[in-house]
C-alpha positions as CSV (number, residue, x, y, z in Angstrom):
1,X,0.0,0.0,0.0
2,X,1.3,3.4,-1.0
3,X,2.1,5.9,1.8
4,X,-0.4,8.8,1.7
5,X,1.3,12.2,2.0
6,X,-0.1,15.2,3.7
7,X,-0.1,18.6,2.0
8,X,-0.6,20.5,5.3
9,X,2.5,22.4,6.3
10,X,4.3,21.7,3.0
11,X,5.8,25.2,3.0
12,X,7.0,25.0,6.6
13,X,10.8,25.2,6.6
14,X,11.0,26.7,3.2
15,X,12.4,30.2,3.2
16,X,14.8,32.5,1.5
17,X,17.7,31.9,3.9
18,X,17.8,28.2,3.2
19,X,17.5,28.6,-0.6
20,X,14.0,27.3,-1.1
21,X,12.4,30.6,-2.0
22,X,13.9,33.1,-4.5
23,X,14.5,36.8,-3.6
24,X,13.0,37.5,-7.1
25,X,9.8,35.8,-6.2
26,X,8.6,32.2,-6.5
27,X,10.5,29.0,-5.6
28,X,14.0,27.9,-6.6
29,X,14.7,24.4,-8.0
30,X,15.6,23.3,-4.5
31,X,12.3,24.6,-3.2
32,X,10.3,22.8,-5.9
33,X,12.1,19.5,-5.1
34,X,11.4,20.0,-1.4
35,X,7.6,20.6,-1.9
36,X,7.4,17.8,-4.4
37,X,9.0,15.4,-2.0
38,X,6.8,16.5,0.9
39,X,3.4,16.5,-0.9
40,X,3.9,14.1,-3.8
41,X,3.0,17.0,-6.3
42,X,4.8,17.8,-9.6
43,X,5.6,21.5,-9.4
44,X,7.4,22.7,-12.5
45,X,9.7,25.7,-13.2
46,X,8.0,29.0,-14.5
47,X,7.1,29.1,-18.2
48,X,7.7,32.8,-19.1
49,X,8.1,32.0,-22.8
50,X,4.4,31.4,-23.3
51,X,2.0,28.5,-23.5
52,X,-1.0,27.2,-21.6
53,X,0.7,27.1,-18.2
54,X,1.7,30.7,-18.4
55,X,-1.8,31.7,-19.5
56,X,-3.3,29.8,-16.6
57,X,-0.9,31.1,-14.0
58,X,-1.4,34.7,-15.1
59,X,-5.2,34.3,-14.9
60,X,-4.9,32.7,-11.4
61,X,-2.5,35.3,-10.1
62,X,-4.7,38.1,-11.4
63,X,-7.4,36.8,-9.2
64,X,-5.0,36.9,-6.3
65,X,-4.3,40.5,-7.1
66,X,-8.0,41.2,-6.7
67,X,-8.3,39.2,-3.5
68,X,-5.3,40.8,-1.8
69,X,-5.2,44.5,-2.8
70,X,-2.5,45.3,-0.2
71,X,-0.1,42.8,-2.0
72,X,-1.2,44.1,-5.4
73,X,-0.2,47.7,-4.5
74,X,3.3,46.7,-3.1
75,X,5.8,46.3,-5.9
76,X,8.0,44.2,-3.6
77,X,5.3,41.7,-2.6
78,X,6.0,38.0,-3.5
79,X,2.9,38.0,-5.7
80,X,4.1,41.0,-7.8
81,X,7.6,39.5,-8.0
82,X,6.3,36.2,-9.2
83,X,4.1,37.8,-11.8
84,X,7.1,39.8,-13.1
85,X,9.1,36.5,-13.3
86,X,6.4,34.9,-15.3
87,X,6.1,38.0,-17.5
88,X,2.4,38.5,-16.8
């Protein structure tokens, strides 16, 4: 029987100082590996060149901009940095 993995607390222990999160916004390759290992998910690197994943991410993150206006106004928020990295 396969071991069921919990998604709760997957980001705990993941921060900029240990190299999991990027200062530019988003996760580093190390951070994606860590989350994938903890949750069994299949996170991929950003797709700024275009395609369906970029279109989907930009649409989802636009919704986050509406939901969190404080983060949307701050140019140094992780949300805004990630959107810049994805070229949204």
